[in-house]
PDB file of N, CA, C and O in Angstrom:
ATOM      1  N   MET A   1      71.008 106.085 119.645  1.00  0.00           N
ATOM      2  CA  MET A   1      71.728 106.486 120.821  1.00  0.00           C
ATOM      3  C   MET A   1      73.117 105.843 120.771  1.00  0.00           C
ATOM      4  O   MET A   1      73.226 104.651 120.484  1.00  0.00           O
ATOM      5  N   PRO A   2      74.147 106.585 121.036  1.00  0.00           N
ATOM      6  CA  PRO A   2      75.502 106.034 121.005  1.00  0.00           C
ATOM      7  C   PRO A   2      75.676 104.948 122.056  1.00  0.00           C
ATOM      8  O   PRO A   2      75.250 105.101 123.201  1.00  0.00           O
ATOM      9  N   GLY A   3      76.305 103.853 121.656  1.00  0.00           N
ATOM     10  CA  GLY A   3      76.556 102.753 122.577  1.00  0.00           C
ATOM     11  C   GLY A   3      75.537 101.644 122.495  1.00  0.00           C
ATOM     12  O   GLY A   3      75.802 100.541 122.975  1.00  0.00           O
ATOM     13  N   ILE A   4      74.379 101.889 121.904  1.00  0.00           N
ATOM     14  CA  ILE A   4      73.333 100.877 121.774  1.00  0.00           C
ATOM     15  C   ILE A   4      73.457 100.233 120.403  1.00  0.00           C
ATOM     16  O   ILE A   4      73.466 100.925 119.385  1.00  0.00           O
ATOM     17  N   GLU A   5      73.551  98.918 120.376  1.00  0.00           N
ATOM     18  CA  GLU A   5      73.708  98.194 119.126  1.00  0.00           C
ATOM     19  C   GLU A   5      72.377  97.664 118.595  1.00  0.00           C
ATOM     20  O   GLU A   5      72.148  97.649 117.386  1.00  0.00           O
ATOM     21  N   ARG A   6      71.511  97.235 119.491  1.00  0.00           N
ATOM     22  CA  ARG A   6      70.240  96.647 119.072  1.00  0.00           C
ATOM     23  C   ARG A   6      69.191  96.937 120.141  1.00  0.00           C
ATOM     24  O   ARG A   6      69.486  96.910 121.336  1.00  0.00           O
ATOM     25  N   VAL A   7      67.953  97.216 119.698  1.00  0.00           N
ATOM     26  CA  VAL A   7      66.864  97.506 120.628  1.00  0.00           C
ATOM     27  C   VAL A   7      65.618  96.755 120.191  1.00  0.00           C
ATOM     28  O   VAL A   7      65.312  96.667 119.002  1.00  0.00           O
ATOM     29  N   ARG A   8      64.913  96.220 121.162  1.00  0.00           N
ATOM     30  CA  ARG A   8      63.625  95.578 120.909  1.00  0.00           C
ATOM     31  C   ARG A   8      62.640  96.124 121.937  1.00  0.00           C
ATOM     32  O   ARG A   8      62.927  96.155 123.133  1.00  0.00           O
ATOM     33  N   VAL A   9      61.475  96.555 121.455  1.00  0.00           N
ATOM     34  CA  VAL A   9      60.486  97.169 122.325  1.00  0.00           C
ATOM     35  C   VAL A   9      59.196  96.366 122.257  1.00  0.00           C
ATOM     36  O   VAL A   9      58.710  96.043 121.173  1.00  0.00           O
ATOM     37  N   ARG A  10      58.647  96.048 123.419  1.00  0.00           N
ATOM     38  CA  ARG A  10      57.334  95.414 123.496  1.00  0.00           C
ATOM     39  C   ARG A  10      56.418  96.364 124.248  1.00  0.00           C
ATOM     40  O   ARG A  10      56.704  96.772 125.374  1.00  0.00           O
ATOM     41  N   GLY A  11      55.319  96.705 123.604  1.00  0.00           N
ATOM     42  CA  GLY A  11      54.381  97.635 124.193  1.00  0.00           C
ATOM     43  C   GLY A  11      53.381  96.960 125.098  1.00  0.00           C
ATOM     44  O   GLY A  11      53.331  95.733 125.179  1.00  0.00           O
ATOM     45  N   PRO A  12      52.587  97.759 125.775  1.00  0.00           N
ATOM     46  CA  PRO A  12      51.570  97.188 126.660  1.00  0.00           C
ATOM     47  C   PRO A  12      50.508  96.460 125.842  1.00  0.00           C
ATOM     48  O   PRO A  12      50.229  96.818 124.698  1.00  0.00           O
ATOM     49  N   GLY A  13      49.934  95.452 126.440  1.00  0.00           N
ATOM     50  CA  GLY A  13      48.896  94.676 125.769  1.00  0.00           C
ATOM     51  C   GLY A  13      47.800  94.329 126.748  1.00  0.00           C
ATOM     52  O   GLY A  13      47.584  95.028 127.738  1.00  0.00           O
ATOM     53  N   VAL A  14      47.118  93.254 126.466  1.00  0.00           N
ATOM     54  CA  VAL A  14      46.008  92.842 127.320  1.00  0.00           C
ATOM     55  C   VAL A  14      46.511  92.446 128.704  1.00  0.00           C
ATOM     56  O   VAL A  14      45.905  92.812 129.711  1.00  0.00           O
ATOM     57  N   PHE A  15      47.614  91.701 128.764  1.00  0.00           N
ATOM     58  CA  PHE A  15      48.124  91.231 130.045  1.00  0.00           C
ATOM     59  C   PHE A  15      49.340  92.013 130.540  1.00  0.00           C
ATOM     60  O   PHE A  15      49.684  91.934 131.719  1.00  0.00           O
ATOM     61  N   ARG A  16      49.988  92.758 129.662  1.00  0.00           N
ATOM     62  CA  ARG A  16      51.163  93.551 130.050  1.00  0.00           C
ATOM     63  C   ARG A  16      50.748  94.997 130.245  1.00  0.00           C
ATOM     64  O   ARG A  16      50.030  95.556 129.416  1.00  0.00           O
ATOM     65  N   ARG A  17      51.188  95.599 131.317  1.00  0.00           N
ATOM     66  CA  ARG A  17      50.853  96.997 131.588  1.00  0.00           C
ATOM     67  C   ARG A  17      52.064  97.904 131.462  1.00  0.00           C
ATOM     68  O   ARG A  17      51.997  99.084 131.807  1.00  0.00           O
ATOM     69  N   ARG A  18      53.164  97.368 130.973  1.00  0.00           N
ATOM     70  CA  ARG A  18      54.365  98.180 130.873  1.00  0.00           C
ATOM     71  C   ARG A  18      55.002  98.039 129.496  1.00  0.00           C
ATOM     72  O   ARG A  18      54.732  97.093 128.757  1.00  0.00           O
ATOM     73  N   ILE A  19      55.835  98.987 129.182  1.00  0.00           N
ATOM     74  CA  ILE A  19      56.651  98.925 127.977  1.00  0.00           C
ATOM     75  C   ILE A  19      57.985  98.302 128.389  1.00  0.00           C
ATOM     76  O   ILE A  19      58.636  98.774 129.321  1.00  0.00           O
ATOM     77  N   THR A  20      58.383  97.250 127.694  1.00  0.00           N
ATOM     78  CA  THR A  20      59.656  96.602 127.984  1.00  0.00           C
ATOM     79  C   THR A  20      60.616  96.896 126.846  1.00  0.00           C
ATOM     80  O   THR A  20      60.337  96.591 125.687  1.00  0.00           O
ATOM     81  N   VAL A  21      61.751  97.492 127.189  1.00  0.00           N
ATOM     82  CA  VAL A  21      62.781  97.839 126.210  1.00  0.00           C
ATOM     83  C   VAL A  21      63.986  96.954 126.494  1.00  0.00           C
ATOM     84  O   VAL A  21      64.558  97.002 127.583  1.00  0.00           O
ATOM     85  N   ARG A  22      64.367  96.152 125.515  1.00  0.00           N
ATOM     86  CA  ARG A  22      65.570  95.318 125.629  1.00  0.00           C
ATOM     87  C   ARG A  22      66.621  95.906 124.701  1.00  0.00           C
ATOM     88  O   ARG A  22      66.424  95.986 123.488  1.00  0.00           O
ATOM     89  N   ALA A  23      67.727  96.311 125.280  1.00  0.00           N
ATOM     90  CA  ALA A  23      68.795  96.941 124.504  1.00  0.00           C
ATOM     91  C   ALA A  23      70.084  96.151 124.697  1.00  0.00           C
ATOM     92  O   ALA A  23      70.329  95.579 125.759  1.00  0.00           O
ATOM     93  N   ALA A  24      70.894  96.134 123.655  1.00  0.00           N
ATOM     94  CA  ALA A  24      72.185  95.443 123.707  1.00  0.00           C
ATOM     95  C   ALA A  24      73.298  96.436 123.395  1.00  0.00           C
ATOM     96  O   ALA A  24      73.139  97.325 122.558  1.00  0.00           O
ATOM     97  N   THR A  25      74.414  96.272 124.074  1.00  0.00           N
ATOM     98  CA  THR A  25      75.559  97.147 123.889  1.00  0.00           C
ATOM     99  C   THR A  25      76.836  96.312 123.829  1.00  0.00           C
ATOM    100  O   THR A  25      76.861  95.168 124.281  1.00  0.00           O
ATOM    101  N   HIS A  26      77.886  96.890 123.273  1.00  0.00           N
ATOM    102  CA  HIS A  26      79.182  96.219 123.238  1.00  0.00           C
ATOM    103  C   HIS A  26      80.042  96.587 124.448  1.00  0.00           C
ATOM    104  O   HIS A  26      81.116  96.016 124.642  1.00  0.00           O
ATOM    105  N   TYR A  27      79.575  97.537 125.261  1.00  0.00           N
ATOM    106  CA  TYR A  27      80.327  97.928 126.450  1.00  0.00           C
ATOM    107  C   TYR A  27      80.167  96.878 127.538  1.00  0.00           C
ATOM    108  O   TYR A  27      79.052  96.444 127.827  1.00  0.00           O
ATOM    109  N   ARG A  28      81.272  96.470 128.138  1.00  0.00           N
ATOM    110  CA  ARG A  28      81.206  95.529 129.257  1.00  0.00           C
ATOM    111  C   ARG A  28      80.616  96.179 130.495  1.00  0.00           C
ATOM    112  O   ARG A  28      79.836  95.554 131.213  1.00  0.00           O
ATOM    113  N   ASN A  29      80.978  97.423 130.750  1.00  0.00           N
ATOM    114  CA  ASN A  29      80.481  98.158 131.906  1.00  0.00           C
ATOM    115  C   ASN A  29      79.742  99.387 131.389  1.00  0.00           C
ATOM    116  O   ASN A  29      80.360 100.437 131.213  1.00  0.00           O
ATOM    117  N   PRO A  30      78.432  99.285 131.139  1.00  0.00           N
ATOM    118  CA  PRO A  30      77.704 100.370 130.484  1.00  0.00           C
ATOM    119  C   PRO A  30      77.391 101.563 131.372  1.00  0.00           C
ATOM    120  O   PRO A  30      76.761 102.511 130.903  1.00  0.00           O
ATOM    121  N   ALA A  31      77.798 101.557 132.624  1.00  0.00           N
ATOM    122  CA  ALA A  31      77.592 102.667 133.563  1.00  0.00           C
ATOM    123  C   ALA A  31      76.115 103.036 133.645  1.00  0.00           C
ATOM    124  O   ALA A  31      75.316 102.228 134.119  1.00  0.00           O
ATOM    125  N   ASN A  32      75.727 104.224 133.201  1.00  0.00           N
ATOM    126  CA  ASN A  32      74.341 104.683 133.330  1.00  0.00           C
ATOM    127  C   ASN A  32      73.578 104.581 132.010  1.00  0.00           C
ATOM    128  O   ASN A  32      72.610 105.315 131.813  1.00  0.00           O
ATOM    129  N   LEU A  33      73.975 103.709 131.121  1.00  0.00           N
ATOM    130  CA  LEU A  33      73.323 103.583 129.821  1.00  0.00           C
ATOM    131  C   LEU A  33      71.869 103.142 129.959  1.00  0.00           C
ATOM    132  O   LEU A  33      71.016 103.582 129.188  1.00  0.00           O
ATOM    133  N   GLU A  34      71.580 102.290 130.918  1.00  0.00           N
ATOM    134  CA  GLU A  34      70.200 101.847 131.149  1.00  0.00           C
ATOM    135  C   GLU A  34      69.314 103.032 131.533  1.00  0.00           C
ATOM    136  O   GLU A  34      68.185 103.155 131.058  1.00  0.00           O
ATOM    137  N   GLU A  35      69.833 103.893 132.388  1.00  0.00           N
ATOM    138  CA  GLU A  35      69.089 105.093 132.799  1.00  0.00           C
ATOM    139  C   GLU A  35      68.876 106.036 131.615  1.00  0.00           C
ATOM    140  O   GLU A  35      67.809 106.638 131.494  1.00  0.00           O
ATOM    141  N   LEU A  36      69.867 106.171 130.750  1.00  0.00           N
ATOM    142  CA  LEU A  36      69.733 107.035 129.581  1.00  0.00           C
ATOM    143  C   LEU A  36      68.688 106.508 128.603  1.00  0.00           C
ATOM    144  O   LEU A  36      67.956 107.290 127.997  1.00  0.00           O
ATOM    145  N   VAL A  37      68.613 105.187 128.446  1.00  0.00           N
ATOM    146  CA  VAL A  37      67.598 104.598 127.571  1.00  0.00           C
ATOM    147  C   VAL A  37      66.214 104.853 128.150  1.00  0.00           C
ATOM    148  O   VAL A  37      65.291 105.220 127.423  1.00  0.00           O
ATOM    149  N   GLU A  38      66.068 104.661 129.448  1.00  0.00           N
ATOM    150  CA  GLU A  38      64.771 104.902 130.093  1.00  0.00           C
ATOM    151  C   GLU A  38      64.356 106.368 129.962  1.00  0.00           C
ATOM    152  O   GLU A  38      63.185 106.662 129.723  1.00  0.00           O
ATOM    153  N   ARG A  39      65.294 107.268 130.114  1.00  0.00           N
ATOM    154  CA  ARG A  39      64.993 108.692 129.978  1.00  0.00           C
ATOM    155  C   ARG A  39      64.589 109.047 128.545  1.00  0.00           C
ATOM    156  O   ARG A  39      63.706 109.879 128.335  1.00  0.00           O
ATOM    157  N   ALA A  40      65.239 108.411 127.553  1.00  0.00           N
ATOM    158  CA  ALA A  40      64.888 108.658 126.149  1.00  0.00           C
ATOM    159  C   ALA A  40      63.473 108.166 125.843  1.00  0.00           C
ATOM    160  O   ALA A  40      62.734 108.827 125.114  1.00  0.00           O
ATOM    161  N   VAL A  41      63.089 107.004 126.396  1.00  0.00           N
ATOM    162  CA  VAL A  41      61.733 106.499 126.193  1.00  0.00           C
ATOM    163  C   VAL A  41      60.725 107.406 126.877  1.00  0.00           C
ATOM    164  O   VAL A  41      59.665 107.688 126.316  1.00  0.00           O
ATOM    165  N   ASP A  42      61.041 107.866 128.081  1.00  0.00           N
ATOM    166  CA  ASP A  42      60.144 108.794 128.781  1.00  0.00           C
ATOM    167  C   ASP A  42      59.965 110.099 128.005  1.00  0.00           C
ATOM    168  O   ASP A  42      58.854 110.624 127.924  1.00  0.00           O
ATOM    169  N   ASP A  43      61.043 110.622 127.438  1.00  0.00           N
ATOM    170  CA  ASP A  43      60.950 111.846 126.636  1.00  0.00           C
ATOM    171  C   ASP A  43      60.063 111.640 125.418  1.00  0.00           C
ATOM    172  O   ASP A  43      59.276 112.515 125.055  1.00  0.00           O
ATOM    173  N   ARG A  44      60.196 110.481 124.794  1.00  0.00           N
ATOM    174  CA  ARG A  44      59.365 110.177 123.623  1.00  0.00           C
ATOM    175  C   ARG A  44      57.893 110.063 124.018  1.00  0.00           C
ATOM    176  O   ARG A  44      57.017 110.531 123.291  1.00  0.00           O
ATOM    177  N   LEU A  45      57.619 109.443 125.165  1.00  0.00           N
ATOM    178  CA  LEU A  45      56.240 109.351 125.642  1.00  0.00           C
ATOM    179  C   LEU A  45      55.672 110.728 125.976  1.00  0.00           C
ATOM    180  O   LEU A  45      54.480 110.971 125.785  1.00  0.00           O
ATOM    181  N   ASP A  46      56.519 111.632 126.474  1.00  0.00           N
ATOM    182  CA  ASP A  46      56.067 113.003 126.736  1.00  0.00           C
ATOM    183  C   ASP A  46      55.629 113.694 125.452  1.00  0.00           C
ATOM    184  O   ASP A  46      54.658 114.450 125.449  1.00  0.00           O
ATOM    185  N   ARG A  47      56.347 113.433 124.362  1.00  0.00           N
ATOM    186  CA  ARG A  47      55.976 114.047 123.080  1.00  0.00           C
ATOM    187  C   ARG A  47      54.694 113.448 122.507  1.00  0.00           C
ATOM    188  O   ARG A  47      53.897 114.156 121.891  1.00  0.00           O
ATOM    189  N   VAL A  48      54.496 112.144 122.710  1.00  0.00           N
ATOM    190  CA  VAL A  48      53.318 111.473 122.172  1.00  0.00           C
ATOM    191  C   VAL A  48      52.076 111.782 123.014  1.00  0.00           C
ATOM    192  O   VAL A  48      50.969 111.845 122.480  1.00  0.00           O
ATOM    193  N   GLU A  49      52.251 111.974 124.312  1.00  0.00           N
ATOM    194  CA  GLU A  49      51.175 112.264 125.260  1.00  0.00           C
ATOM    195  C   GLU A  49      50.072 111.207 125.230  1.00  0.00           C
ATOM    196  O   GLU A  49      48.941 111.512 124.853  1.00  0.00           O
ATOM    197  N   PRO A  50      50.387 109.957 125.624  1.00  0.00           N
ATOM    198  CA  PRO A  50      49.345 108.923 125.623  1.00  0.00           C
ATOM    199  C   PRO A  50      48.306 109.186 126.715  1.00  0.00           C
ATOM    200  O   PRO A  50      48.589 109.851 127.712  1.00  0.00           O
ATOM    201  N   MET A  51      47.111 108.656 126.510  1.00  0.00           N
ATOM    202  CA  MET A  51      46.038 108.833 127.481  1.00  0.00           C
ATOM    203  C   MET A  51      46.393 108.122 128.788  1.00  0.00           C
ATOM    204  O   MET A  51      46.158 108.649 129.875  1.00  0.00           O
ATOM    205  N   TYR A  52      46.954 106.935 128.670  1.00  0.00           N
ATOM    206  CA  TYR A  52      47.406 106.165 129.822  1.00  0.00           C
ATOM    207  C   TYR A  52      48.920 106.043 129.738  1.00  0.00           C
ATOM    208  O   TYR A  52      49.445 105.578 128.726  1.00  0.00           O
ATOM    209  N   ARG A  53      49.626 106.451 130.780  1.00  0.00           N
ATOM    210  CA  ARG A  53      51.088 106.424 130.779  1.00  0.00           C
ATOM    211  C   ARG A  53      51.588 105.091 131.326  1.00  0.00           C
ATOM    212  O   ARG A  53      51.508 104.860 132.532  1.00  0.00           O
ATOM    213  N   PRO A  54      52.107 104.198 130.458  1.00  0.00           N
ATOM    214  CA  PRO A  54      52.576 102.895 130.943  1.00  0.00           C
ATOM    215  C   PRO A  54      53.920 103.018 131.666  1.00  0.00           C
ATOM    216  O   PRO A  54      54.669 103.972 131.456  1.00  0.00           O
ATOM    217  N   LEU A  55      54.202 102.046 132.509  1.00  0.00           N
ATOM    218  CA  LEU A  55      55.507 101.966 133.153  1.00  0.00           C
ATOM    219  C   LEU A  55      56.536 101.543 132.118  1.00  0.00           C
ATOM    220  O   LEU A  55      56.199 100.870 131.143  1.00  0.00           O
ATOM    221  N   VAL A  56      57.779 101.930 132.321  1.00  0.00           N
ATOM    222  CA  VAL A  56      58.857 101.582 131.391  1.00  0.00           C
ATOM    223  C   VAL A  56      59.866 100.717 132.126  1.00  0.00           C
ATOM    224  O   VAL A  56      60.383 101.104 133.174  1.00  0.00           O
ATOM    225  N   ALA A  57      60.143  99.540 131.568  1.00  0.00           N
ATOM    226  CA  ALA A  57      61.154  98.637 132.120  1.00  0.00           C
ATOM    227  C   ALA A  57      62.257  98.473 131.076  1.00  0.00           C
ATOM    228  O   ALA A  57      61.978  98.150 129.921  1.00  0.00           O
ATOM    229  N   VAL A  58      63.501  98.693 131.478  1.00  0.00           N
ATOM    230  CA  VAL A  58      64.636  98.591 130.561  1.00  0.00           C
ATOM    231  C   VAL A  58      65.504  97.419 130.984  1.00  0.00           C
ATOM    232  O   VAL A  58      65.862  97.287 132.155  1.00  0.00           O
ATOM    233  N   ARG A  59      65.836  96.574 130.027  1.00  0.00           N
ATOM    234  CA  ARG A  59      66.743  95.453 130.238  1.00  0.00           C
ATOM    235  C   ARG A  59      67.939  95.678 129.325  1.00  0.00           C
ATOM    236  O   ARG A  59      67.794  95.722 128.103  1.00  0.00           O
ATOM    237  N   LEU A  60      69.105  95.819 129.910  1.00  0.00           N
ATOM    238  CA  LEU A  60      70.322  96.087 129.139  1.00  0.00           C
ATOM    239  C   LEU A  60      71.220  94.862 129.205  1.00  0.00           C
ATOM    240  O   LEU A  60      71.475  94.334 130.288  1.00  0.00           O
ATOM    241  N   SER A  61      71.697  94.410 128.062  1.00  0.00           N
ATOM    242  CA  SER A  61      72.580  93.260 128.039  1.00  0.00           C
ATOM    243  C   SER A  61      73.835  93.579 127.253  1.00  0.00           C
ATOM    244  O   SER A  61      73.851  94.457 126.390  1.00  0.00           O
ATOM    245  N   TRP A  62      74.870  92.852 127.570  1.00  0.00           N
ATOM    246  CA  TRP A  62      76.163  93.016 126.910  1.00  0.00           C
ATOM    247  C   TRP A  62      76.289  91.958 125.834  1.00  0.00           C
ATOM    248  O   TRP A  62      76.078  90.775 126.098  1.00  0.00           O
ATOM    249  N   ARG A  63      76.636  92.376 124.609  1.00  0.00           N
ATOM    250  CA  ARG A  63      76.801  91.453 123.486  1.00  0.00           C
ATOM    251  C   ARG A  63      78.251  91.408 123.075  1.00  0.00           C
ATOM    252  O   ARG A  63      78.911  92.442 122.971  1.00  0.00           O
ATOM    253  N   LYS A  64      78.734  90.235 122.846  1.00  0.00           N
ATOM    254  CA  LYS A  64      80.092  90.074 122.330  1.00  0.00           C
ATOM    255  C   LYS A  64      79.961  89.581 120.886  1.00  0.00           C
ATOM    256  O   LYS A  64      79.394  88.514 120.650  1.00  0.00           O
ATOM    257  N   ASP A  65      80.468  90.332 119.936  1.00  0.00           N
ATOM    258  CA  ASP A  65      80.420  89.936 118.523  1.00  0.00           C
ATOM    259  C   ASP A  65      81.789  89.611 118.002  1.00  0.00           C
ATOM    260  O   ASP A  65      81.936  89.260 116.832  1.00  0.00           O
TER     261      ASP A  65
END
């Protein structure tokens, strides 16, 4: 996805019931980038069609390199 430099995904487990997506961008003001990442994960889950649909949490951070 344009604007995303690094992504880390943690799936649901024994104690976690949600998918946590941590994304980093070089934009200081990413506007709706967090919403776009969440929508992309939701679209991917629609294609996979899991038996149990986990919640999606997106954490967006700004990286200075």
